VOLUM-38842 format. One record per residue (C-alpha): residue number from 1; x, y, z. Coordinates in steps of 0.02 Angstrom, whole numbers, plus 50000, padded with zeros to 5 digits. Layout:
<pts>
<pt><pos>NUM</pos><u>X</u><v>Y</v><w>Z</w></pt>
...
</pts>
This chain:
<pts>
<pt><pos>1</pos><u>65563</u><v>49567</v><w>56617</w></pt>
<pt><pos>2</pos><u>65445</u><v>49422</v><w>56606</w></pt>
<pt><pos>3</pos><u>65379</u><v>49340</v><w>56762</w></pt>
<pt><pos>4</pos><u>65259</u><v>49201</v><w>56797</w></pt>
<pt><pos>5</pos><u>65092</u><v>49219</v><w>56880</w></pt>
<pt><pos>6</pos><u>65085</u><v>49343</v><w>57024</w></pt>
<pt><pos>7</pos><u>64955</u><v>49327</v><w>57161</w></pt>
<pt><pos>8</pos><u>64778</u><v>49356</v><w>57101</w></pt>
<pt><pos>9</pos><u>64796</u><v>49288</v><w>56924</w></pt>
<pt><pos>10</pos><u>64896</u><v>49435</v><w>56854</w></pt>
<pt><pos>11</pos><u>65037</u><v>49394</v><w>56733</w></pt>
<pt><pos>12</pos><u>65159</u><v>49538</v><w>56731</w></pt>
<pt><pos>13</pos><u>65232</u><v>49574</v><w>56560</w></pt>
<pt><pos>14</pos><u>65344</u><v>49721</v><w>56600</w></pt>
<pt><pos>15</pos><u>65377</u><v>49842</v><w>56742</w></pt>
<pt><pos>16</pos><u>65442</u><v>50020</v><w>56733</w></pt>
<pt><pos>17</pos><u>65565</u><v>50021</v><w>56878</w></pt>
<pt><pos>18</pos><u>65639</u><v>50185</v><w>56821</w></pt>
<pt><pos>19</pos><u>65473</u><v>50274</v><w>56848</w></pt>
<pt><pos>20</pos><u>65478</u><v>50241</v><w>57035</w></pt>
<pt><pos>21</pos><u>65654</u><v>50313</v><w>57038</w></pt>
<pt><pos>22</pos><u>65616</u><v>50467</v><w>56931</w></pt>
<pt><pos>23</pos><u>65445</u><v>50507</v><w>57007</w></pt>
<pt><pos>24</pos><u>65365</u><v>50513</v><w>57177</w></pt>
<pt><pos>25</pos><u>65207</u><v>50409</v><w>57146</w></pt>
<pt><pos>26</pos><u>65057</u><v>50485</v><w>57235</w></pt>
<pt><pos>27</pos><u>64922</u><v>50362</v><w>57177</w></pt>
<pt><pos>28</pos><u>64897</u><v>50220</v><w>57053</w></pt>
<pt><pos>29</pos><u>64758</u><v>50183</v><w>56929</w></pt>
<pt><pos>30</pos><u>64720</u><v>50026</v><w>56828</w></pt>
<pt><pos>31</pos><u>64668</u><v>50051</v><w>56647</w></pt>
<pt><pos>32</pos><u>64631</u><v>49938</v><w>56500</w></pt>
<pt><pos>33</pos><u>64717</u><v>49957</v><w>56331</w></pt>
<pt><pos>34</pos><u>64643</u><v>49959</v><w>56156</w></pt>
<pt><pos>35</pos><u>64762</u><v>49846</v><w>56058</w></pt>
<pt><pos>36</pos><u>64771</u><v>49764</v><w>55887</w></pt>
<pt><pos>37</pos><u>64794</u><v>49577</v><w>55869</w></pt>
<pt><pos>38</pos><u>64979</u><v>49579</v><w>55828</w></pt>
<pt><pos>39</pos><u>65010</u><v>49694</v><w>55978</w></pt>
<pt><pos>40</pos><u>64931</u><v>49566</v><w>56096</w></pt>
<pt><pos>41</pos><u>65037</u><v>49426</v><w>56022</w></pt>
<pt><pos>42</pos><u>65193</u><v>49533</v><w>56041</w></pt>
<pt><pos>43</pos><u>65147</u><v>49574</v><w>56221</w></pt>
<pt><pos>44</pos><u>65131</u><v>49388</v><w>56261</w></pt>
<pt><pos>45</pos><u>65312</u><v>49374</v><w>56203</w></pt>
<pt><pos>46</pos><u>65356</u><v>49519</v><w>56321</w></pt>
<pt><pos>47</pos><u>65405</u><v>49638</v><w>56182</w></pt>
<pt><pos>48</pos><u>65369</u><v>49807</v><w>56263</w></pt>
<pt><pos>49</pos><u>65477</u><v>49956</v><w>56314</w></pt>
<pt><pos>50</pos><u>65418</u><v>50098</v><w>56426</w></pt>
<pt><pos>51</pos><u>65564</u><v>50216</v><w>56392</w></pt>
<pt><pos>52</pos><u>65499</u><v>50397</v><w>56380</w></pt>
<pt><pos>53</pos><u>65317</u><v>50342</v><w>56385</w></pt>
<pt><pos>54</pos><u>65178</u><v>50434</v><w>56477</w></pt>
<pt><pos>55</pos><u>64990</u><v>50448</v><w>56478</w></pt>
<pt><pos>56</pos><u>64883</u><v>50601</v><w>56446</w></pt>
<pt><pos>57</pos><u>64702</u><v>50654</v><w>56430</w></pt>
<pt><pos>58</pos><u>64650</u><v>50718</v><w>56257</w></pt>
<pt><pos>59</pos><u>64470</u><v>50765</v><w>56211</w></pt>
<pt><pos>60</pos><u>64401</u><v>50674</v><w>56363</w></pt>
<pt><pos>61</pos><u>64495</u><v>50512</v><w>56323</w></pt>
<pt><pos>62</pos><u>64650</u><v>50434</v><w>56401</w></pt>
<pt><pos>63</pos><u>64799</u><v>50401</v><w>56286</w></pt>
<pt><pos>64</pos><u>64963</u><v>50309</v><w>56312</w></pt>
<pt><pos>65</pos><u>65104</u><v>50394</v><w>56215</w></pt>
<pt><pos>66</pos><u>65280</u><v>50336</v><w>56176</w></pt>
<pt><pos>67</pos><u>65259</u><v>50155</v><w>56228</w></pt>
<pt><pos>68</pos><u>65354</u><v>50042</v><w>56108</w></pt>
<pt><pos>69</pos><u>65277</u><v>49871</v><w>56073</w></pt>
<pt><pos>70</pos><u>65390</u><v>49770</v><w>55960</w></pt>
<pt><pos>71</pos><u>65318</u><v>49714</v><w>55793</w></pt>
<pt><pos>72</pos><u>65256</u><v>49534</v><w>55799</w></pt>
<pt><pos>73</pos><u>65394</u><v>49422</v><w>55731</w></pt>
<pt><pos>74</pos><u>65274</u><v>49310</v><w>55633</w></pt>
<pt><pos>75</pos><u>65166</u><v>49455</v><w>55573</w></pt>
<pt><pos>76</pos><u>65137</u><v>49502</v><w>55392</w></pt>
<pt><pos>77</pos><u>65137</u><v>49673</v><w>55310</w></pt>
<pt><pos>78</pos><u>64981</u><v>49709</v><w>55415</w></pt>
<pt><pos>79</pos><u>65089</u><v>49720</v><w>55571</w></pt>
<pt><pos>80</pos><u>65058</u><v>49865</v><w>55692</w></pt>
<pt><pos>81</pos><u>65156</u><v>50027</v><w>55707</w></pt>
<pt><pos>82</pos><u>65269</u><v>50003</v><w>55861</w></pt>
<pt><pos>83</pos><u>65259</u><v>50185</v><w>55921</w></pt>
<pt><pos>84</pos><u>65075</u><v>50222</v><w>55891</w></pt>
<pt><pos>85</pos><u>64967</u><v>50309</v><w>56022</w></pt>
<pt><pos>86</pos><u>64858</u><v>50184</v><w>56116</w></pt>
<pt><pos>87</pos><u>64689</u><v>50224</v><w>56191</w></pt>
<pt><pos>88</pos><u>64663</u><v>50191</v><w>56376</w></pt>
<pt><pos>89</pos><u>64500</u><v>50119</v><w>56441</w></pt>
<pt><pos>90</pos><u>64449</u><v>50220</v><w>56594</w></pt>
<pt><pos>91</pos><u>64282</u><v>50268</v><w>56673</w></pt>
<pt><pos>92</pos><u>64222</u><v>50444</v><w>56637</w></pt>
<pt><pos>93</pos><u>64238</u><v>50498</v><w>56819</w></pt>
<pt><pos>94</pos><u>64416</u><v>50429</v><w>56827</w></pt>
<pt><pos>95</pos><u>64459</u><v>50530</v><w>56672</w></pt>
<pt><pos>96</pos><u>64383</u><v>50687</v><w>56749</w></pt>
<pt><pos>97</pos><u>64477</u><v>50661</v><w>56913</w></pt>
<pt><pos>98</pos><u>64643</u><v>50625</v><w>56826</w></pt>
<pt><pos>99</pos><u>64629</u><v>50772</v><w>56707</w></pt>
<pt><pos>100</pos><u>64602</u><v>50886</v><w>56856</w></pt>
<pt><pos>101</pos><u>64754</u><v>50814</v><w>56944</w></pt>
<pt><pos>102</pos><u>64864</u><v>50821</v><w>56788</w></pt>
<pt><pos>103</pos><u>64820</u><v>51006</v><w>56770</w></pt>
<pt><pos>104</pos><u>64910</u><v>51034</v><w>56936</w></pt>
<pt><pos>105</pos><u>65087</u><v>51094</v><w>56915</w></pt>
<pt><pos>106</pos><u>65215</u><v>50955</v><w>56901</w></pt>
<pt><pos>107</pos><u>65102</u><v>50802</v><w>56900</w></pt>
<pt><pos>108</pos><u>65106</u><v>50673</v><w>56762</w></pt>
<pt><pos>109</pos><u>65038</u><v>50499</v><w>56724</w></pt>
<pt><pos>110</pos><u>65176</u><v>50370</v><w>56700</w></pt>
<pt><pos>111</pos><u>65154</u><v>50185</v><w>56661</w></pt>
<pt><pos>112</pos><u>65216</u><v>50076</v><w>56803</w></pt>
<pt><pos>113</pos><u>65170</u><v>49899</v><w>56750</w></pt>
<pt><pos>114</pos><u>65092</u><v>49809</v><w>56602</w></pt>
<pt><pos>115</pos><u>65006</u><v>49644</v><w>56637</w></pt>
<pt><pos>116</pos><u>64870</u><v>49523</v><w>56584</w></pt>
<pt><pos>117</pos><u>64721</u><v>49506</v><w>56701</w></pt>
<pt><pos>118</pos><u>64591</u><v>49374</v><w>56655</w></pt>
<pt><pos>119</pos><u>64655</u><v>49376</v><w>56475</w></pt>
<pt><pos>120</pos><u>64643</u><v>49565</v><w>56455</w></pt>
<pt><pos>121</pos><u>64794</u><v>49680</v><w>56441</w></pt>
<pt><pos>122</pos><u>64797</u><v>49807</v><w>56582</w></pt>
<pt><pos>123</pos><u>64916</u><v>49946</v><w>56626</w></pt>
<pt><pos>124</pos><u>64949</u><v>50017</v><w>56798</w></pt>
<pt><pos>125</pos><u>64972</u><v>50205</v><w>56788</w></pt>
<pt><pos>126</pos><u>65050</u><v>50308</v><w>56925</w></pt>
<pt><pos>127</pos><u>65009</u><v>50490</v><w>56956</w></pt>
<pt><pos>128</pos><u>65179</u><v>50558</v><w>57000</w></pt>
<pt><pos>129</pos><u>65279</u><v>50713</v><w>57034</w></pt>
<pt><pos>130</pos><u>65455</u><v>50723</v><w>56963</w></pt>
<pt><pos>131</pos><u>65596</u><v>50706</v><w>57088</w></pt>
<pt><pos>132</pos><u>65745</u><v>50820</v><w>57096</w></pt>
<pt><pos>133</pos><u>65921</u><v>50748</v><w>57103</w></pt>
<pt><pos>134</pos><u>65938</u><v>50773</v><w>57292</w></pt>
<pt><pos>135</pos><u>65769</u><v>50687</v><w>57318</w></pt>
<pt><pos>136</pos><u>65832</u><v>50536</v><w>57220</w></pt>
<pt><pos>137</pos><u>65989</u><v>50530</v><w>57325</w></pt>
<pt><pos>138</pos><u>65895</u><v>50541</v><w>57489</w></pt>
<pt><pos>139</pos><u>65773</u><v>50405</v><w>57432</w></pt>
<pt><pos>140</pos><u>65920</u><v>50292</v><w>57389</w></pt>
<pt><pos>141</pos><u>66002</u><v>50330</v><w>57556</w></pt>
<pt><pos>142</pos><u>65841</u><v>50290</v><w>57651</w></pt>
<pt><pos>143</pos><u>65821</u><v>50127</v><w>57555</w></pt>
<pt><pos>144</pos><u>66001</u><v>50076</v><w>57593</w></pt>
<pt><pos>145</pos><u>65981</u><v>50115</v><w>57778</w></pt>
<pt><pos>146</pos><u>65819</u><v>50015</v><w>57786</w></pt>
<pt><pos>147</pos><u>65900</u><v>49868</v><w>57695</w></pt>
<pt><pos>148</pos><u>66048</u><v>49869</v><w>57817</w></pt>
<pt><pos>149</pos><u>65932</u><v>49876</v><w>57967</w></pt>
<pt><pos>150</pos><u>65831</u><v>49729</v><w>57900</w></pt>
<pt><pos>151</pos><u>65990</u><v>49630</v><w>57869</w></pt>
<pt><pos>152</pos><u>66053</u><v>49665</v><w>58045</w></pt>
<pt><pos>153</pos><u>65886</u><v>49614</v><w>58119</w></pt>
<pt><pos>154</pos><u>65879</u><v>49452</v><w>58020</w></pt>
<pt><pos>155</pos><u>66060</u><v>49412</v><w>58066</w></pt>
<pt><pos>156</pos><u>66022</u><v>49444</v><w>58250</w></pt>
<pt><pos>157</pos><u>65873</u><v>49327</v><w>58240</w></pt>
<pt><pos>158</pos><u>65978</u><v>49191</v><w>58158</w></pt>
<pt><pos>159</pos><u>66122</u><v>49202</v><w>58282</w></pt>
<pt><pos>160</pos><u>66010</u><v>49212</v><w>58434</w></pt>
<pt><pos>161</pos><u>66034</u><v>49391</v><w>58483</w></pt>
<pt><pos>162</pos><u>66188</u><v>49496</v><w>58486</w></pt>
<pt><pos>163</pos><u>66179</u><v>49683</v><w>58487</w></pt>
<pt><pos>164</pos><u>66336</u><v>49721</v><w>58387</w></pt>
<pt><pos>165</pos><u>66319</u><v>49823</v><w>58229</w></pt>
<pt><pos>166</pos><u>66398</u><v>49765</v><w>58067</w></pt>
<pt><pos>167</pos><u>66550</u><v>49878</v><w>58093</w></pt>
<pt><pos>168</pos><u>66576</u><v>49813</v><w>58269</w></pt>
<pt><pos>169</pos><u>66566</u><v>49633</v><w>58206</w></pt>
<pt><pos>170</pos><u>66692</u><v>49669</v><w>58069</w></pt>
<pt><pos>171</pos><u>66814</u><v>49749</v><w>58191</w></pt>
<pt><pos>172</pos><u>66791</u><v>49613</v><w>58322</w></pt>
</pts>
């Protein structure tokens, strides 16, 4: 999923939409990434997959695990390993706070979005709690109800009023 420039000079490379479905995101954190040259070139071509990736704290350092960055197509034999662990650039107090929160039962750091900000690759991490199946269903139901209410409100504004619901309009 490549997009053009978002507001504020960020160029989104990829988003992890599944993470917002699988996890209830409690807070987000921005972190830098330590990358090799061919990884940056591959990211500019939007060659990244977040499937089964997560972040963790090891030995007082943040690490991104399981993130697949495609090998650079014009690279030589010195190309990067697509599945290697990548170091996250975080402040020491952020690492301490996140490691304390991750130690809580059921919380994990999941990547939400990868983007370039002022020429530097950044990743937005979400501290999330895994959702159960019934939580996912209720979240979908709430989203559908909200979407239908918004559609009814916009239709009412366009037609100049009218208090009929969608079902009443269809039957009428």
